[in-house]
C-alpha positions as CSV (number, residue, x, y, z in Angstrom):
1,M,-22.7,8.3,3.7
2,Q,-22.7,4.9,4.5
3,Q,-20.8,3.7,7.4
4,T,-18.6,0.9,5.3
5,L,-18.2,3.0,2.2
6,A,-16.8,5.5,4.5
7,T,-14.4,2.9,6.4
8,A,-13.5,1.8,2.7
9,L,-12.6,4.8,1.9
10,A,-10.6,5.7,5.1
11,F,-8.5,2.4,4.4
12,A,-7.9,3.3,0.8
13,R,-6.6,6.9,1.4
14,H,-4.1,5.0,4.1
15,G,-3.2,3.1,0.8
16,L,-4.4,-0.3,2.1
17,A,-6.2,-2.1,-0.7
18,V,-10.0,-3.0,0.1
19,L,-12.6,-5.5,-1.1
20,P,-15.9,-6.7,-0.6
21,L,-17.1,-10.0,1.0
22,N,-19.9,-11.9,1.5
23,W,-22.0,-11.1,4.2
24,P,-24.6,-12.6,6.7
25,V,-28.1,-13.0,5.6
26,E,-31.3,-14.4,7.3
27,E,-32.9,-17.7,6.0
28,N,-35.2,-19.6,7.7
29,G,-34.8,-17.8,11.1
30,R,-31.0,-18.7,11.2
31,L,-28.1,-16.3,9.6
32,V,-26.2,-17.9,6.2
33,C,-23.6,-16.9,3.9
34,S,-24.7,-14.9,1.3
35,C,-22.7,-16.8,-1.4
36,G,-25.4,-19.7,-1.0
37,R,-22.9,-22.9,-0.5
38,H,-25.1,-23.8,2.2
39,K,-27.8,-24.9,-0.6
40,R,-25.7,-26.8,-2.4
41,G,-24.2,-30.2,-0.3
42,P,-24.0,-31.2,3.4
43,E,-20.2,-29.2,3.6
44,G,-22.1,-25.7,2.7
45,C,-19.9,-22.5,3.2
46,T,-16.9,-23.5,5.2
47,S,-16.2,-19.5,6.0
48,P,-19.0,-17.8,6.0
49,A,-19.3,-13.8,5.5
50,K,-15.6,-13.9,5.3
51,H,-14.6,-14.9,1.7
52,P,-14.8,-12.6,-1.5
53,F,-17.7,-12.0,-2.7
54,G,-17.1,-13.1,-6.4
55,K,-19.7,-11.1,-8.4
56,L,-17.3,-7.8,-7.4
57,A,-14.2,-9.6,-6.6
58,P,-14.0,-12.8,-8.8
59,N,-9.9,-12.9,-8.5
60,G,-10.1,-12.5,-4.6
61,L,-7.5,-10.1,-3.3
62,L,-6.3,-9.7,-6.9
63,S,-9.5,-7.7,-6.9
64,A,-8.6,-5.5,-4.2
65,T,-8.2,-2.2,-5.0
66,T,-7.4,1.8,-3.3
67,E,-9.7,3.3,-6.3
68,S,-12.1,5.7,-4.8
69,G,-14.5,5.1,-7.8
70,I,-14.8,1.6,-7.7
71,I,-15.1,1.6,-3.8
72,K,-18.1,4.4,-4.0
73,S,-19.5,1.9,-6.8
74,W,-19.0,-1.1,-4.7
75,W,-20.9,-0.3,-1.5
76,G,-22.5,2.9,-2.3
77,L,-24.2,1.7,-5.5
78,Q,-24.0,-2.2,-6.2
79,C,-23.6,-4.1,-2.7
80,R,-24.0,-2.1,0.1
81,E,-24.4,-5.3,2.7
82,A,-21.4,-6.6,1.9
83,N,-18.8,-6.7,4.4
84,L,-15.1,-5.1,4.4
85,G,-12.1,-6.6,3.1
86,V,-8.6,-5.1,4.2
87,T,-5.8,-6.5,2.2
88,T,-2.7,-6.5,4.6
89,D,0.4,-6.3,2.6
90,R,1.4,-3.0,3.9
91,L,0.3,-4.3,7.6
92,V,0.9,-6.6,10.3
93,V,-2.0,-7.9,12.0
94,V,-1.8,-9.9,15.5
95,D,-5.2,-11.8,15.3
96,F,-5.9,-13.1,18.8
97,D,-8.5,-16.1,18.9
98,P,-9.7,-17.1,22.5
99,R,-11.5,-20.3,20.9
100,H,-8.1,-21.3,20.0
101,G,-5.6,-20.3,23.1
102,S,-5.1,-17.1,22.6
103,D,-5.9,-15.8,26.2
104,E,-3.2,-17.7,27.1
105,S,-1.0,-17.2,25.0
106,L,-1.3,-13.6,25.4
107,A,-0.8,-13.9,29.1
108,A,2.7,-15.7,28.6
109,L,3.7,-12.6,26.6
110,D,2.5,-10.1,28.9
111,K,4.5,-12.3,31.7
112,A,7.5,-12.2,29.3
113,G,7.4,-8.4,29.5
114,V,6.5,-7.6,25.6
115,E,5.2,-4.1,25.4
116,W,2.4,-3.2,22.4
117,S,2.8,-0.1,20.9
118,H,-0.1,1.8,20.7
119,S,-2.3,1.5,17.1
120,W,-5.5,0.3,15.7
121,R,-7.2,-2.2,17.7
122,V,-10.8,-4.2,16.4
123,L,-13.2,-6.5,18.7
124,T,-13.7,-9.0,16.0
125,G,-17.5,-10.4,15.9
126,G,-16.3,-13.6,16.8
127,G,-14.7,-12.8,20.2
128,G,-11.5,-12.3,19.3
129,E,-9.0,-9.1,19.1
130,H,-6.9,-7.7,15.6
131,R,-3.5,-5.5,17.3
132,I,-2.8,-3.7,13.4
133,F,0.7,-2.3,13.0
134,A,2.1,-1.1,10.0
135,A,4.4,-3.1,8.3
136,P,8.7,-2.2,8.9
137,N,9.6,-1.3,5.2
138,D,12.8,-3.1,5.2
139,V,11.3,-6.2,6.1
140,V,8.7,-8.5,4.5
141,I,6.9,-10.5,7.0
142,A,4.2,-13.2,5.5
143,S,0.8,-14.1,6.6
144,F,0.5,-17.9,8.8
145,A,-2.4,-19.5,10.8
146,A,-0.9,-20.8,14.2
147,E,-2.5,-23.8,13.6
148,Q,-1.0,-24.8,10.6
149,I,2.3,-24.8,12.5
150,D,4.1,-27.0,14.8
151,A,5.3,-23.8,17.0
152,P,3.4,-20.7,16.6
153,P,6.0,-17.5,17.4
154,L,3.4,-16.0,19.8
155,G,1.7,-18.9,20.7
156,R,-1.3,-21.0,20.1
157,G,-4.6,-19.1,18.6
158,I,-2.4,-15.9,17.5
159,D,-2.2,-15.9,14.1
160,I,-0.5,-13.3,11.4
161,R,-2.2,-11.2,8.5
162,A,0.8,-9.8,6.5
163,R,1.9,-9.9,3.3
164,G,-0.5,-12.4,1.0
165,G,-3.3,-11.9,3.7
166,Y,-6.8,-9.7,4.3
167,I,-8.9,-9.2,7.4
168,I,-12.7,-8.3,8.2
169,A,-12.7,-4.6,8.8
170,P,-15.4,-2.6,10.8
171,P,-18.6,-2.6,10.4
172,S,-18.7,-6.1,8.5
173,R,-20.9,-8.5,10.4
174,H,-20.0,-12.0,11.7
175,I,-22.1,-14.9,10.7
176,N,-23.2,-15.0,14.5
177,G,-24.9,-11.5,14.0
178,R,-22.2,-9.7,15.9
179,S,-20.2,-6.6,14.3
180,Y,-16.8,-5.9,14.1
181,C,-15.8,-2.9,16.0
182,W,-13.2,-0.4,17.1
183,S,-11.6,-0.6,20.6
184,V,-12.7,2.7,21.8
185,H,-9.3,4.0,22.9
186,H,-7.8,2.5,19.7
187,H,-10.0,4.0,16.9
188,P,-8.0,5.5,13.8
189,S,-9.5,9.1,14.3
190,D,-7.4,9.5,17.2
191,T,-5.1,6.8,16.9
192,A,-2.3,6.8,14.6
193,L,-1.0,3.8,13.1
194,A,2.2,2.8,14.8
195,V,4.8,0.7,13.3
196,A,4.9,-3.3,14.4
197,P,7.5,-3.6,17.5
198,D,10.8,-4.6,17.3
199,W,10.3,-7.5,19.3
200,L,7.1,-8.4,17.3
201,V,9.2,-8.1,14.2
202,E,12.2,-10.3,15.4
203,K,9.9,-13.0,16.7
204,L,8.2,-13.2,13.1
205,T,11.1,-12.7,11.2
206,A,13.3,-15.2,13.1
207,R,10.6,-18.7,11.8
208,C,11.0,-17.2,8.3
209,G,15.4,-17.4,7.9
210,G,15.4,-13.3,9.4
211,N,13.9,-11.2,6.6
212,G,10.2,-12.4,6.4
213,A,10.3,-14.8,3.6
214,S,10.4,-18.2,3.4
215,R,13.6,-19.5,3.4
216,G,14.9,-23.2,3.5
217,P,12.4,-26.4,3.0
218,V,9.2,-26.6,5.2
219,P,9.5,-28.6,8.3
220,S,8.3,-32.3,7.3
221,A,5.2,-31.9,9.8
222,E,4.0,-28.7,8.8
223,W,4.4,-29.4,5.0
224,E,2.4,-32.5,5.4
225,R,-0.4,-30.6,7.3
226,I,-0.4,-27.7,4.7
227,V,-1.0,-30.2,1.4
228,S,-3.0,-32.7,3.5
229,A,-5.7,-30.9,5.2
230,P,-8.4,-29.0,3.9
231,V,-7.9,-25.3,3.5
232,T,-11.2,-23.5,4.2
233,E,-10.2,-19.7,4.3
234,Y,-7.2,-17.5,3.0
235,Q,-6.9,-20.1,0.2
236,D,-4.6,-17.8,-1.9
237,M,-2.1,-17.2,1.1
238,A,-1.5,-21.0,1.2
239,I,-1.1,-21.1,-2.5
240,A,1.2,-18.4,-2.7
241,R,3.5,-19.8,0.0
242,L,3.5,-23.8,-1.5
243,A,4.1,-22.0,-4.8
244,D,7.3,-20.1,-2.6
245,H,8.7,-23.0,-1.0
246,L,8.2,-25.2,-4.7
247,F,10.4,-22.4,-6.8
248,R,12.7,-22.3,-4.0
249,R,13.6,-25.7,-4.8
250,W,13.8,-24.9,-8.8
251,C,10.8,-26.6,-9.5
252,D,9.9,-25.5,-13.3
253,I,6.7,-23.1,-13.5
254,N,5.0,-25.4,-15.7
255,V,5.5,-28.1,-13.0
256,V,4.3,-25.5,-10.1
257,I,1.1,-24.8,-12.0
258,A,0.0,-28.1,-12.6
259,L,0.8,-29.3,-8.7
260,L,-0.4,-26.7,-7.2
261,C,-3.9,-26.3,-10.0
262,A,-4.4,-30.3,-8.7
263,W,-4.0,-29.2,-4.8
264,N,-6.2,-26.7,-5.1
265,A,-9.1,-28.4,-6.9
266,Q,-8.6,-31.3,-4.1
267,R,-7.9,-29.7,-0.8
268,C,-9.0,-26.2,-0.9
269,V,-12.9,-25.7,0.3
270,P,-13.9,-23.8,-2.1
271,P,-11.3,-24.3,-4.4
272,L,-10.1,-20.9,-6.6
273,A,-10.7,-20.5,-10.4
274,E,-8.2,-22.0,-12.1
275,H,-7.0,-18.5,-13.8
276,E,-7.1,-16.8,-10.1
277,V,-4.3,-19.6,-8.8
278,I,-2.2,-18.7,-12.1
279,K,-2.0,-15.0,-11.3
280,I,-0.9,-16.2,-8.1
281,L,1.8,-18.4,-9.1
282,E,2.8,-16.0,-12.0
283,R,3.1,-13.1,-9.2
284,I,5.3,-15.4,-7.1
285,A,7.4,-16.4,-9.9
286,A,8.4,-12.6,-10.7
287,S,9.1,-12.2,-7.3
288,E,11.2,-15.0,-6.8
289,A,12.6,-13.7,-10.6
290,R,13.6,-10.4,-8.6
291,R,15.2,-12.2,-6.0
292,L,17.5,-14.1,-7.9
293,N,18.6,-11.4,-10.1
294,E,19.4,-9.1,-6.7
295,E,21.3,-11.6,-5.1
296,D,23.5,-11.7,-8.6
297,A,24.0,-8.0,-8.8
298,R,25.4,-8.3,-4.8
């Protein structure tokens, strides 16, 4: 059985939905993204070999599945070379990127005496690392990129992929040609998926009002960065976060749709299809309605 297909099925058995991503292809002696956007203009593909493969995952994260028949069709028949994306709604993934200072941030955490539970780890194709934990049942932790906030809870260069996000999993290939691979001593075949350690959950929920959900106004500097800077990856996560903020400010859903469809078209590179944006907004609106009903019932 092909390795990517076997890995995708293994994630699905753990209840983790997967989706096919674009992959590196060789063209004129260099590696480019299979999406072909490099041919359409100077900007090219801004997230090469990392974004959903539109032919099989037209709705991005919403196309992810745990259905074995679909997974076998994707990687067994239709597109064996596709990279493997794994949704992180049920995970907390600590994403270390040494290019943005994660080595120094990790050293500071270690000096502070934090203890990392023994769990799954992936060595990324870009030279970083994913430390993967199960999300706690009673807490919602949101994804974020350290570069998008003023005071990242774990330090610069350390992102979190959790609710509303996804990671690239082994044996996917980075645009530089290197493969994602499991850490020898942290492979799922002989390592249990541990629940995120308490100290990590406390740090991640402290910035979100105590339960992992986005509460209160986003700080002005962070808000300005989110709405003005181009978003080149995890566009669906950014849209979900903005939608959550606006709904908690009692904005009408039609206003939110108009605002975020316009923002998506102007700031997301590449923008999501309008129907994808609307599906995300409907999901966030339903979640906010459930939250309000639960509060009213208490």
